[in-house]
Phi, psi and omega in degrees: 000135178284140181294133182264137175268017184291137176293155179309313180298320176297313182295314186299319183292320178294323171304317180294319173297315178298314185292320177304313183294316175296314183303325177288320184289311182241356177085154186300310177302332190259357177262135180252163169310314175312311183302316182291311185284343178282328173293322180277348183064040183232164182287147176301322175305337185286333181292320185278352167289328182264324190225141180288331181191176181292330178290321173300313181300317179306315185295325179296313186291324183289319173296320187294319181299323178293317177306314180298323178298312183299323186291312184306315184295319179293320177297324183297321188278333177285343186296129178269156176075013178268143173279167178306314180296317181300321183300318173304326183290329182270328182288318184289312179289337173305311179298313187285331181294312180303317182302317184301308187296330189257027180304320177303320183278319170301319178299322180298320182291337177286352179296146188302320186289348185245010183296320178295324173291318172305321181293323182294321177290322178294325178296317176295324181286322173295332183297323181266330182292308183303318178291333182288316177297320170302317183296317185294321186294324183291316179297325174293321167304316177296320185285344181092002188270326182253147169231096188224121171289319186239082182305314185296312179296319185292322177301322176291319174300312182302316178298316183295313180294319181292315175311313182297319177297319176303320173292319179301309177300323181290330182272346183295112188278004182278158173312138180289146173233087178306320176300320177293317170311303184303323181293318177299313187294318189284333175294318174295323179295314184294327185288309182297327188268353185067029179269156181295140172313126175096340185296345184248016181305330182291349178282338182310319175300332179282327177287306190304318175289326178293320183294316184293330179288322177300323180291320175296321179291325180286348180264346183285000000 
């Protein structure tokens, strides 16, 4: 086997990238360490130099995905010159895109024995999402688009409702209806934010693509 001159950080990232590909192809349970090192063309011992186990690797991947979510939230909030509704348009699909790409890992976390870890990941995301939503709500109130007395509490409620609806759609065994999902989500947002009916229609374009991707994923 040819000796590699790759730096440790580069090699570690290669393990993560290859593992993500295999988990998506075969599923976490059906992917072995032998599969990973075989595709990389390295000795099995090198895997254990970087990771204690396959579960340790999965946790690393999951933490990186959460970091991507947090980065997308920060990027959405740092954009200049956006209205509150436009900021929602940037924030929501960025979060949905990452969730869609990580569907296999998320499905694994929904297994009973991983419930605690899944909740920990949700908690990390919520710690960033709620303040972002609160900031958008305050901006929307100033713009006269939203009617909210308690921005902080409303942001908590909105995040909780949207997360619950996402879970309901994910578990629904019936054929997916992306347009209906978007309609329900918009109706709930308008009610919670005290917005006039139809005032958030621009966000529909942000929901529909994400819903469609989830529908396609559920058929795979």
